[in-house]
Structure formats: C-alpha cells, structure tokens
Residue, then its C-alpha position, 0 to 999 in steps of 0.5 A: m246794750k243796744y236798747k240802753r243806748k237808744l233809751d239814753v238818747l231818748l232821755a237826753t232828747i227829752n231833757q233838751c226839749t220840753n219834758p212831757f212828764s214835767k210837773e211844771l206843765s199844766s195837765e189841762y193842756l196838750y204841749n208840742i214837745s219840740s216847740g213847747q207850745s200848747v195847742s188849742n181845744d179843737v186840736y186837742e180834741f182831734l188828736s185825742s180822739v183820732e183813733i176812735t174817729g178813724n175807726q168809725q169812719r172805716i166802719n161807715f165806709i164798709s157799710e156804705c160799700s156793702s149797701d151801694a156797689d158804686r160807693f167804692d169808686r167814689a171819692i172819700t170826703k176829705n177830713i180836716i186835719r187838726n194837728f200841731a201844724f194846723k195853726n201854722t195856716k196863714k189867714v189873709k186879711i183884706n186891706n189889713k182890716v181887723q174889725e169895723v164899727t157898724i154904723q148907718r149912714n145918716i143915722f140922725g135922719r133915720l132916728l128923727y124919721a123913726a121918732i116921728q112915725n113911732g112917737i119915740n122920745l129922742e131925749q131918751v134915745f140920746s142917753y144911749p151910745l149910737t155906736p158899739v164904740p164911741f167915736s171919741m175913743c176909736h177910729a172908724d175901722g175900730n182901732i182905738c184912739k192913741t197919742p202918737k209916740s212921736v209926741i213924747l219924742e218931741e217933748f224929750k227934744r225940747h228939754r235936750t241941752a246938748n245938740f250933738d251925739p256923744a263920741e262914746p255913750d256911757i250907757t246903751i238902752y234897748d227896747g227889748f221887744y222892739l229889738l226882737h221885731t227888728f231881727t230879720k234872721v232868727p236862729e232855729r233854737y231858743a238857746a241860739i236865739s238867747q246867745h244871738i241877742l246877748k252878742f248883739i246888745l254887747f257888741e262894742k258896748k260896756r254898759v247895756h240896759i235892755i227893757f222889756d215893757k210889761y202892761n198889767y191887766p187891765s190896760i190899753k194893750d188888752y183891747e189891741h190883743n182882743l182885736r188881733k183875736e189873740d189866743a190867750d189860752t195858748q201856753y208855752d214851755i220854752q227850753r234851750e233846745n226847743k225849736r221856734p215856730v216858723d213865724f217868730a214875729k207872730l209869736l211876739k204878739s202873744r202876751n203869754f209867749k213874751e212873758k215866758f220868753v223873757a223869763f227864759l232869757i233871764e235864766d239862760w243868761k245865768n249860764d257860765e258859757y256867757t262869762v266871756l261875753c260879759e267880761n268887763k261889761t254889765v247888762k241890766l234887764d228890766y221886766d218885773c224887776c231889774y236883773v244884773f248880768e256881769e262877770n264875777n271873779 
C-alpha cells in the first residue's frame, strides 16, 4: 500500500509536468521534465556519458597515484559540469555589442595603392562588395537598418479625426509579446502565468483583442535572431505545472518558445476555471488564426 501511494504521487507529478514517455516529444532531444525545455547537444552528450567519463577518470587517478607517490596530494583537474543548469550562466557583453562589421580605415587609399603596385583592375574590384554587409543595409555595429516604429505612429496621428480619448473604449487591443516584456513579476508555474495574463487583460474591460505577431521564414527577424546567437535547435514542451526558467525575459527572444507558449495559452484558456473571468466579456487572440474566448451558457 505504501509503495502504491508513492507510485500514484509519481504518476501525478509526471502528468502535471512534462511526461518523458509522451509520444509527442521528439526522441532526438533530451528534455528537462520540470521546465519542458530541451537541452543542447553538449549537455546531452555530457549527461548521457557521465558514468563512463567518471569511471575513466577514476581509473586514471588510481593509475597516476600508483606511478607517482605525490600525486594523491595534488589538486584534481576541475571538470566542466554541463547539466540542466549549465545554460543559466549569464554572459557579459562589452558595451552591449553583439557583432561588428570588419572594415579597414582608408580602404579606398589602400585599394589604390595595391592596384598601382600589383596592376589590379579597380573596375573589377568595385564589382564586389567591400564589406561583409553593405552599409546601405546595416549600421557600423552590424545592426540592420530599419525604419523606426515611430514613423508609422506619426502616420496614424495624421489620419486621426478625434483629438480626445474616449471615456470608455469599445475594444482594447494588446501587443501580446510586448505585454509579456512589461511584466516585472511573473509567476513561477505556467498555469499561474496563463491566469495572470488573462486577469490582466480583462480587468475592467469588456472586449479585448490580444495580438501575437508571427513572422514567417524568411523575414527580417531571422537576421536579428542570428545576431543574438539564438539556439534554434532548443525545443520546448510547456505543461501547466512546469516551472519557468529564472530568466523568463530571455525565453521571449526564442522563436520556438514563443510559438509553444502561445499554443499553450490557446489551449489553457479553454479550461472551465476561466468561465468566471470571461463572464459577459470577449477575448480574441490572434496568432496563426483568430481564437475567440467567451462564456457560453
């Protein structure tokens, strides 16, 4: 009876978190059961071979002590532990620069000198780009040239006919991913995060549209993801009782995570426990298509 209770507790925990035996999980990845996040190849290789590596190091240490009497008193070489917490290590950036375009000062003068000395045809040289990325497309720090978002805002203002805010808006529209970035205190588990978002957007509002933008490949966002060195191979399985990583804002930079998280919200908001929140209210969520959430008697 005692062991059955323990087994029931284990099965309940597995059902609440990521089920490692689920057929929906890819067999090519190793998943953290608590967070639902897959690990990188170096972590997978370390964890899968830790027993073999440890045994080999033990044999090497015994052999070294047998051949050298002073070896036992010397320090053991520190191993790099690549476990589930390995990726939580923060990397410090200098001046927040990710990548710089490599160029040389006075490049045209150098080209002219090289052409005279070596008989190079400059017409052929100028038929090729002189920098890794044309400066018509990027800044000197490697960031792509983009139109500021304020430009389209000013266009909207030009076509605005009313110069006052309505006393009570008919519809409230949220930028979903921007809203997530504004949260300073995020609950620990995904079920609580889902409830927190729904409560926030429905507070004193009747009709709410929350829009999560989606960029199909290829797009300008792919370039930004490459600059951030985003790990596109990391997969996620989000369940209600999974614990979120400590740095939730960092996860919001991952395309794979954002897709899984929005899919989780769509499914979670169908639960009956949110009926009271949606009473006499309507929520429309837009991502790959439009989803409507409202009380249905």
